[in-house]
N, C-alpha and C positions, 0 to 999 in steps of 0.2 A: 572166931578164927583168929588165934593169937600166935605171935612169934615172940621168943625171948631174945631181946636185943640189949646186950650189956646189963643183964639183970633186970630189965624193965619189960613187962609184958605189953606188947602193942596189939591193939585190937584192929585187925585188918578187915573186919566185916564193915567197918567204916573206911572207905577207900582213902588211900594216902598218895602223896605225890613224891616222886624221886626226881631231883634236879640233876641234869647232866653237866658235868664240868670236864671238858677234854683238855688234858695237859699235853696236847700233841700239835704238831704243825700242820697236819694233813687230814683232820677229821672232815667228813663230807660237808658239814654245815659250818661255815666260817664263824658264825655268831656264837658257837659253843666253845671256841678255842680260848683258853686262858693260859698264857705262857709267861707272865711275869707275876711276881708276888702281889703287886697291886691289883692286877686283873683277877687273880685267883680269889683274893680276899673280897674284892668288890662283888664278884659273881656269887660267892658263897653267902655273903651278907644279904644281898638282894633276894636270893632264893629262900633263905631262912625267913626273912621278913615277910615274904609273899606267901609263906605257908608250906614250904617243903618239909617233909618229915625226914627225908634222907637226901644226902648229897652223893652222887655216883661219880667217882673220879676214874678217869681212864687215861692211861699213859701209853697205850698201844692202840693205834687206829685199826679197827676191825672192819672198816668199810670194804666193799668188794675190790679186790686187787691192790689193797694197801701194802706198803713195803713192810717186810719183816724187820724187827729190831731185836737186839740182844736183851737178855734178862737184865744185864747190868744197866743198859740204857733205860729200860723201863723203870727199874728201881731208882735210878738217879733222877728221874722226873717225878716219880710217885712219892717217895718218902718225904722229901722236903715239903711237898704240898700238904700231906697229911699233918705233919708237924705244924705247919703254918696255920692251917685252919683250926686245929684243935687248941693251939695256943690262944687264938683270938675268940674261938667259939667252943669251949671245952665240952659242951653238952651236945654238940653236933653228932649225928649218927652218919658215919661215913661208910659208903659202900665202895668196894674196889672192883672195877671192871677188869678182870684178868683171867686168863686160862692157865697161868703158870703157878705151880704150887709154891715155889720159892718167893715169888712176888706176893702171893696171898699171905704166907706165913710172916714175912717181914712187915707187911702192912698191918696185919692183926697185932703184932708185937708193938707197932708204932701207934696203935689206938683205933684202927679201923674196926667197924662193927659188923659188917656184912661182906661176903664175897659174892660177886656177880660173874659167873663163868659162862661164856658163850658156848663152851663145848661140853658142859655137864660132866667134866672130868675125863673126856675122851682124848684130849690133846696133851694131857699130863697125868700119867697113871698114879702120881703121888697126891693129886689134888684132894681126893675124897678122904684120904688118911689125914691130911692136914686139917680139913674141916672137922673131922671127927675128933681130932686131938684138941682143937681149940673150942669146939662146940659154938660156932657162930652161925647165924642164919646163912643159908646157901641158896642162891638163885641159880637154877640150872636151865639153860636155854637149849632149844632144838636147833641144831645145825648139822649139815653134812659137809665133809671135807674141811678145808681151812679157809681163812679170809682170802687167801691168795687164789684158791680154785673153786670156791663154793658156787660161783655163778654157773659152773658147768655140772653141778650136782643136783639139779632140780627135776630129776625124773622120779615120778611116783605113780603107782597104780591106784592108790586111794590115799590122798594126802592126809586127811584128818586121822584116819585109822593108823597110818604109819607113824605120825607124830605122837599119837597116844601110846602106841606100842613102845616107841623109843623112850617115852617118859616112864612107862611102867617098868622097863628094864633098868633105867638109870635110878629111879626111886628105890627099887629093890637093892641095887648095889650100895646106895647111900644108907639105907636102913640097916643093911647087914653089918655096916661099920658103926652103927649107933648114932647116925646123924638124925637129929630130931626136927630141926626147923628148916623146911624145904619150901621154896617158892618156885613156881614154874613159869617159863617165858616161852611162848610158841615160836619166837624167833622170826618176826616179820622181816623180810628182806634177806634172810640168811638161807641160801640154797632154795630160794623160792622166787618165782617171777611175779609180776604184778597181778596177774589173774589168780595165781595161787595164794598170794597174800589176801586178796579179797575173799577167796573161797574159805580160807582159814578163819578170817574175821567173821564171816557169816555163820560159821559152825562153832563159834567160841563156847557156846553153852555146853558142848560135849566135854570140855575140860573140867567141868564141875564134878564129873565122875571120879576124878583123881582125889577129890576132897582136900585140896591144897590151895593156898593163896595163888592168885594168878596175876602176873605182872605183864603189862602190855607196853611195848615200845614201838610206836608208829610215828613218833614226832619228826615232822619235816622230812620223812623218808620219800624215796623216789616213787613209791606206790601212790603218793599224793601228787607230787609235782609233775611227774611224767604224765599221769592220767589227765591232769588239768592243763598241761602244756605251759607250765610256769617254772619258777626256780625254787630251790629250797628256801631262799630268802622270803618268798611270797607264800609259803605253805602253812602259815599259822592257822588260817581259817579252816583249811582242810584237816589239819591236825585236830582242831577242837571238835570237828564233826565226827571224825573217826574215834577220838577218845570218848565222846558221848556214846557212840554205838557200843564201844567196848564196855563201858560202865553198865549200860543197860543189859549187857550179856554176861555180866559177872566179874568184871575186872576188879582187882583189889588194890593194885598199885599202878599208877601211870608214870612211866619213865619219860621225862620231857625236857625240852630245852627252855620252855616258857612256863614257869611255875604259876604265875598269877592266873593265866587263862585256864590251866588245868584245874586249879582249885575252884574256879568258877564253874567249870563243867561238873565237878563233883557236887557242889552245893545245889545246882539246879536239877541234876538228875536224881539227887537224893529225894527231892520233892515228888518226883514221879514214882520212884521205887517205894518210898515209905507211904 
């Protein structure tokens, strides 16, 4: 299972880690925020040294109920960070967490390697065309509504079936435009309550039917810390447990705040799988 990333074939049958760098003042986990050049470079270097294959930069907070910001503000945060990281680490593979086509295109032109879209192209009808134009790997996530109202959009008759149907439709739309490298993300916490998140995780094997790489993002999310009655700051152990479960059920990429621990999960579960 390969993706073409900046002309290099990456084998995702051996799971990889994507480190989260939030260039925002209000992301849900304060430990992921990097708002100065020094903080951004420190976090990027640490993650790369610990074994991250990708760095996922986000300049728009998509936590439930987050404030909306303009395209211009998102770009003003994002582009300097891309330039800064690539100047120091020219081989870094940068993923851009955005649902806006203009942000995606400007970021690709600045050197980004992957686009990570929480809306699978549904919040900006130009997104899929931009991905097809530049032929970068595209992560499409399942979500209903917007970050501002998704908490009220968690009504399902059959959660897993509806998420699979959503992906089949979005994959077809992407394929029709000639997009080759697609990664799917079930969207834990996006238009899903805690019980639904665990239901989705328990049925993760079903997504192998799509025959595409699977990205899992449960790192320090409320499905962990609310269930354990702790805070996001104390949710690393729970994150490692759920990451391990996801790997055993077929995850190809772990999107995390804590790279070292995720790499360890991969190394140990590989002994069980192999």
